[in-house]
C-alpha positions as CSV (number, residue, x, y, z in Angstrom):
1,M,98.4,128.7,13.6
2,A,97.1,126.3,16.6
3,T,99.3,124.0,18.0
4,K,98.9,120.5,19.5
5,P,100.7,118.5,22.0
6,N,103.3,116.4,20.9
7,S,102.3,112.7,20.6
8,P,104.7,110.0,20.2
9,D,104.3,110.1,16.4
10,D,105.1,113.7,16.4
11,T,108.7,113.4,17.7
12,A,111.3,115.5,15.9
13,P,114.2,113.6,14.0
14,G,116.8,112.3,16.3
15,E,114.2,112.3,19.4
16,S,112.6,109.4,21.0
17,A,111.1,107.9,24.0
18,D,112.7,104.7,25.3
19,Q,110.5,101.7,26.6
20,S,110.5,103.4,30.1
21,G,108.8,106.5,28.6
22,E,111.9,108.7,29.5
23,G,112.7,111.4,26.8
24,T,115.8,110.8,24.8
25,F,117.7,112.8,22.1
26,E,120.9,112.3,20.2
27,T,124.0,114.2,20.9
28,D,127.6,114.2,20.1
29,V,129.8,112.6,22.7
30,S,133.5,113.4,22.8
31,E,135.9,110.8,24.6
32,T,139.8,111.5,25.3
33,G,142.0,108.5,25.5
34,D,145.6,108.0,24.9
35,D,145.3,107.9,21.1
36,G,143.4,111.5,21.2
37,T,139.9,112.6,21.1
38,T,137.1,111.0,19.3
39,V,133.5,112.2,18.9
40,R,130.5,109.8,18.2
41,Q,126.7,110.3,18.4
42,A,124.9,108.9,21.3
43,E,121.4,108.4,22.5
44,V,121.1,110.2,26.1
45,K,118.2,110.6,28.4
46,E,116.9,114.2,28.8
47,D,116.8,114.1,32.4
48,D,120.2,113.3,33.5
49,L,122.1,112.9,30.1
50,S,123.1,109.4,30.8
51,E,123.6,107.1,27.7
52,V,120.9,105.0,26.4
53,K,122.3,101.3,25.5
54,K,120.8,100.2,22.4
55,D,120.3,96.3,22.2
56,Q,122.4,94.8,19.6
57,S,120.4,91.5,19.2
């Protein structure tokens, strides 16, 4: 079967491109504090794994 280049409409679930055009994906982030360790999902940039802040408006 032939494959075609991915277009923005063909991204896999959990993957998206933010407004600057950088690729992002969702991953689990663990945070350790005084009350223990918590795990949450966050969207991060592919190139540097920095978290993408979503607008809360």
